[in-house]
C-alpha positions as MATLAB code, in Angstrom:
seq = 'MATRDPVADLRRIAFLLERANEATYRVRAFRSAAATVAATSPDELAARVEAGTLAKLPGIGDVTARCVAESLAGEEPVYLRRLAATEGADLPAAAAALRSALRGDCHVHSDWSDGGSPIEEVALAAADLGHEYFVLTDHSPRLTVARGLTADRLRRQLDHVAMVNEALPEGFRILTGIEVDILDDGSLDQEEELLARLDVVVGSVHSRLRDDAARMTRRMVAAIGNPHLDILGHMTGRKVAAAGEGDAAHRRARTRPPSEFDLEKVLAACLDHGKAIEINSRPDRLDPPKRMLTVAVEAGCVFSIDTDAHAPGQLDWLDFGCERAALCGVPAGRVVNTWTAERLLEWTGSHG';
ca = [
      93.246   18.726  119.720;
      94.528   19.286  116.252;
      92.939   22.262  114.616;
      92.224   23.903  111.135;
      92.926   27.645  109.934;
      89.236   28.746  110.457;
      90.250   32.328  107.933;
      91.296   29.490  105.354;
      88.118   28.081  105.293;
      85.818   30.743  105.114;
      87.736   32.149  102.649;
      87.534   28.752  100.878;
      84.169   28.690  101.281;
      83.355   32.435   99.839;
      85.582   31.607   96.824;
      83.482   28.253   96.317;
      80.473   30.171   96.739;
      81.537   32.950   94.252;
      82.519   30.294   91.784;
      78.948   28.910   91.759;
      77.890   32.569   90.906;
      75.744   32.316   94.690;
      74.185   35.395   96.540;
      76.753   38.112   97.056;
      75.060   38.836  100.375;
      75.959   34.832  100.765;
      79.427   35.506   99.815;
      80.197   39.004  102.382;
      78.808   36.410  105.096;
      81.975   34.258  104.768;
      84.429   36.954  103.973;
      83.407   39.332  106.874;
      83.862   36.415  109.231;
      87.025   35.249  108.136;
      88.078   39.373  108.560;
      86.995   39.001  112.314;
      88.214   35.889  113.067;
      92.040   37.058  111.516;
      91.386   40.026  114.059;
      90.750   37.878  116.764;
      93.321   36.118  119.145;
      93.133   32.392  119.356;
      92.559   32.687  122.782;
      89.429   34.600  122.619;
      88.042   32.306  119.611;
      88.744   29.099  121.807;
      86.819   31.092  124.786;
      84.413   32.007  122.674;
      83.568   28.521  121.424;
      83.341   27.092  124.703;
      80.793   29.739  125.863;
      79.201   29.374  122.635;
      78.884   32.935  122.038;
      81.368   33.535  118.573;
      78.050   34.649  117.148;
      78.282   37.978  119.284;
      81.257   38.755  117.324;
      80.906   41.605  114.666;
      80.509   40.104  111.354;
      79.987   36.109  112.559;
      76.661   34.522  112.315;
      74.969   31.466  113.685;
      76.357   29.255  110.127;
      79.672   31.239  110.320;
      80.019   30.500  113.815;
      79.738   26.835  113.369;
      82.148   26.946  110.454;
      84.705   28.366  112.742;
      84.155   26.194  115.866;
      84.290   23.081  113.728;
      87.481   24.164  112.098;
      89.074   24.669  115.817;
      88.185   20.714  116.257;
      90.353   19.910  113.700;
      87.319   19.229  111.309;
      86.539   20.105  107.797;
      83.390   22.488  108.329;
      80.142   20.409  106.852;
      79.465   23.697  104.937;
      82.852   23.554  103.638;
      82.583   19.539  102.754;
      79.173   20.158  101.141;
      79.948   22.661   98.757;
      83.796   20.694   98.067;
      82.115   17.357   97.181;
      81.131   18.689   93.352;
      84.736   20.366   93.082;
      86.120   19.681   89.858;
      83.145   18.016   88.686;
      82.256   18.155   84.960;
      78.924   19.597   85.896;
      77.203   19.992   82.714;
      78.082   16.566   81.864;
      76.830   15.066   85.453;
      73.898   16.776   84.471;
      73.128   15.555   81.173;
      74.074   12.187   82.389;
      71.325   12.683   84.875;
      68.785   13.883   82.509;
      69.251   10.814   79.955;
      68.836    8.548   82.981;
      65.352   10.216   83.459;
      62.274    8.034   82.449;
      59.750   10.077   83.162;
      58.351   13.011   85.123;
      56.036   12.412   88.478;
      54.711   16.053   88.346;
      52.767   17.308   85.439;
      49.204   19.126   85.167;
      46.524   19.007   82.384;
      43.553   21.585   81.583;
      41.591   19.168   83.895;
      42.867   21.516   86.597;
      45.452   24.686   85.952;
      47.046   23.063   83.144;
      46.749   24.498   79.299;
      46.350   21.413   77.718;
      43.967   18.286   77.205;
      45.955   15.312   78.703;
      46.265   13.719   75.027;
      48.279   16.622   74.083;
      50.174   16.673   76.894;
      50.891   12.945   76.788;
      52.299   13.238   73.049;
      54.476   15.766   73.836;
      56.047   13.688   76.665;
      56.736   10.722   74.349;
      58.173   12.991   71.545;
      60.618   14.341   74.557;
      61.406   10.102   75.081;
      59.304    9.850   78.262;
      58.493    6.337   79.078;
      56.043    7.921   81.414;
      54.382   10.799   83.392;
      52.325   10.835   86.407;
      49.380   13.130   85.842;
      48.692   15.117   88.976;
      45.937   17.695   88.644;
      45.314   19.838   91.886;
      42.665   18.800   94.570;
      39.587   20.162   95.499;
      40.718   22.863   98.407;
      42.866   24.497   95.259;
      39.330   26.194   93.862;
      41.825   28.593   92.250;
      43.234   26.151   90.108;
      40.001   24.112   89.324;
      41.170   21.339   92.043;
      39.431   18.126   91.246;
      36.660   17.092   93.217;
      36.428   13.064   94.182;
      33.865   12.798   91.337;
      35.833   14.837   88.820;
      38.736   12.983   89.774;
      37.019    9.716   89.203;
      36.195   10.866   85.553;
      39.664   11.255   84.955;
      40.391    7.941   85.914;
      38.183    6.390   83.537;
      39.374    8.887   80.763;
      43.313    8.263   81.291;
      42.533    4.797   81.282;
      40.653    5.288   77.888;
      43.570    7.833   76.476;
      46.459    4.809   77.541;
      44.553    2.557   75.390;
      45.472    4.753   72.459;
      49.362    5.652   73.289;
      52.128    4.659   71.574;
      53.533    1.429   72.832;
      55.920    1.746   75.449;
      54.449    4.970   76.959;
      52.314    5.237   79.377;
      50.389    7.405   81.511;
      50.708    6.840   85.749;
      47.417    7.857   87.713;
      48.230   10.699   90.152;
      47.258   13.782   91.895;
      48.897   17.006   93.526;
      47.315   16.701   96.855;
      46.898   19.577   98.930;
      48.801   19.384  102.720;
      45.842   20.975  104.987;
      46.636   22.670  108.317;
      46.495   19.730  110.071;
      48.540   17.473  107.942;
      45.704   15.641  106.017;
      45.800   14.918  102.358;
      42.790   16.652  100.601;
      41.426   14.046   99.125;
      39.133   10.935   99.758;
      41.250    8.037  101.435;
      39.923    5.486   98.851;
      40.723    7.712   95.792;
      44.338    7.928   96.736;
      44.733    4.655   97.317;
      43.624    4.086   93.898;
      46.164    6.226   92.478;
      49.659    5.642   91.434;
      51.436    8.382   92.524;
      50.923   10.809   95.021;
      52.552   14.080   95.117;
      51.866   16.494   98.559;
      52.330   19.823   98.454;
      51.695   22.604  100.947;
      49.619   25.726   99.032;
      48.362   27.583  101.974;
      49.372   29.567  105.121;
      52.680   29.532  103.537;
      53.713   31.701  106.550;
      52.830   29.610  109.557;
      55.119   29.570  112.220;
      58.509   26.638  112.006;
      57.129   24.390  114.450;
      53.258   24.255  113.304;
      54.927   23.934  109.378;
      57.170   21.063  110.689;
      54.174   19.314  112.546;
      52.032   19.654  109.508;
      54.745   18.207  106.844;
      55.601   15.676  109.308;
      52.161   14.241  109.811;
      51.380   14.818  105.870;
      54.690   12.620  105.176;
      53.731    9.718  107.594;
      50.417    9.463  105.728;
      50.519    6.137  103.675;
      49.025    7.801  100.571;
      51.729   10.108  100.254;
      55.026    9.240   97.828;
      56.490   12.763   97.037;
      56.738   15.868   98.926;
      56.367   18.669   96.562;
      58.139   21.926   96.498;
      58.971   21.864  100.399;
      59.847   25.377  100.953;
      57.113   26.827   98.620;
      59.090   29.379   97.601;
      59.292   31.631   94.632;
      62.321   33.146   92.934;
      62.306   35.691   90.311;
      63.219   33.699   87.051;
      64.946   35.482   84.418;
      63.085   37.484   81.448;
      60.045   37.976   83.599;
      59.886   41.793   83.130;
      61.962   44.606   85.084;
      63.467   44.325   88.417;
      60.098   46.019   90.157;
      57.842   43.178   88.506;
      60.369   40.424   89.444;
      60.278   41.234   93.174;
      56.344   41.430   93.063;
      56.777   37.551   91.971;
      58.996   36.434   94.538;
      57.386   34.456   97.714;
      60.149   33.693  100.566;
      60.637   29.594  101.507;
      58.193   28.632  104.494;
      60.350   27.939  107.769;
      60.389   24.729  109.394;
      62.674   22.263  110.908;
      64.682   20.657  108.217;
      66.300   17.945  109.908;
      62.740   16.804  111.164;
      60.902   17.341  107.848;
      63.802   14.847  106.115;
      63.965   12.275  109.152;
      60.248   11.935  108.305;
      61.096   11.139  104.735;
      63.946    8.687  105.504;
      61.748    6.989  108.123;
      58.558    6.579  105.687;
      60.838    6.110  102.468;
      59.226    9.155  101.433;
      61.032   11.253   98.117;
      61.597   15.025   97.710;
      60.696   16.897   94.633;
      63.250   18.736   92.958;
      60.918   20.824   91.373;
      62.265   22.455   87.904;
      60.196   25.573   87.449;
      62.640   28.244   86.770;
      60.277   30.135   89.177;
      60.265   27.584   91.811;
      63.686   25.844   91.531;
      62.351   24.049   95.167;
      64.350   22.879   97.307;
      67.459   25.427   97.704;
      70.522   24.425   97.350;
      71.630   24.286  100.775;
      68.851   22.358  101.713;
      69.314   19.944   99.101;
      72.686   19.298  100.111;
      71.932   18.126  103.626;
      69.220   15.806  101.938;
      72.005   14.341   99.601;
      74.022   13.690  102.915;
      70.882   12.317  104.925;
      70.282   10.045  102.001;
      66.893   10.683  100.879;
      65.414    9.790   97.560;
      64.254   12.160   95.397;
      61.985   12.706   92.257;
      62.978   15.429   89.632;
      59.949   16.859   88.093;
      58.739   19.598   86.092;
      55.494   20.720   87.480;
      54.446   21.240   84.094;
      51.272   23.224   83.353;
      52.146   23.137   79.485;
      53.146   20.900   76.825;
      56.579   22.828   76.237;
      57.195   23.083   80.405;
      57.827   19.131   79.858;
      61.474   19.936   78.760;
      62.105   21.770   82.342;
      63.611   18.474   83.341;
      67.235   20.326   82.375;
      66.846   23.057   85.256;
      66.471   20.404   88.132;
      68.976   18.005   86.719;
      71.816   21.048   86.876;
      70.826   21.533   90.745;
      70.874   18.211   91.540;
      74.181   17.392   89.517;
      75.317   20.598   91.651;
      74.519   18.797   94.462;
      75.618   15.590   93.936;
      72.462   13.570   93.660;
      72.884   10.126   92.940;
      71.154    9.011   89.913;
      69.977    5.698   91.507;
      68.508    7.939   94.353;
      65.943    9.704   91.470;
      62.592    7.526   91.525;
      61.830    8.476   88.018;
      65.433    7.253   86.780;
      63.440    4.078   87.917;
      60.848    1.933   85.525;
      57.584    2.150   85.883;
      57.203   -0.653   87.323;
      59.866   -0.066   89.969;
      58.366    2.653   90.652;
      54.915    1.602   90.945;
      56.712   -1.390   93.150;
      57.991    1.752   95.222;
      54.545    3.710   95.774;
      52.828    0.259   96.669;
      54.993   -0.408   99.590;
      53.921    3.107  101.485;
      49.869    1.885  101.486;
];
């Protein structure tokens, strides 16, 4: 069987990671693996691939071992293929094109929960940005710290949105929705009858984020299978250090590692049930990480690029999500908020 040069492949991956300004530790992992492979005889490498012991060599981990095995089998490493998919692309232009294709935002909060402004003010800001719609997704009751909406408050909000829509400029509308908590057993934190009335349901995990991978996977897969859920919100729950957030110690204190789960099972559930994965544009989330986003793109998933805005000015954060989507090769046609409101509602209606 024809082979590739695993050292060259590992070095190429490191180069592309450096060009993308990825974390130094990730670059170092591939350069260290390349040095180890270069110092190891071809016979030993082949024997270790056969025995599954490549990762026992110093400087080689599970990811780099998989790349080496694929190279030795004559295959372009999947990791390299994903990085190379956007090589040479005009990423600023691709991101700008994706941003111009967006018609709305499917994850927005108001002062009915933990947002900072009334619904009317958020709506006017969204219309000024050129949106055709946004989905109002205040929190569900279990998230008391965010003043989550009880069933009665959500019913009142639905009446209020209907009244506000009557007064909004022609060609713009508020779609009803919720960011509903995914509970420990995978159920959704709101009455079924109310969820069925909403235009769009975003489901997110906000509690027990450090559950073991098996438990978190079961929880997420169960929620994705619920016919009321349309979009899986900030799927890893991570927090990253956004630029300008005080000194280094303060930024570290505000970070949170991603939850652990079986990505392939979660993506398979999204594909099986026709659900979208949110590309969360908040600078302190940027969720999912690019390495997961590229896997989801290859799997054929659909996406929603959202701001998770808690204030009108944050509605302009869509650029951050579009940059990440363009970098990972997300096609505009697979982003649900590039669709008209009518098409979006037809899609969400199909889940019930």
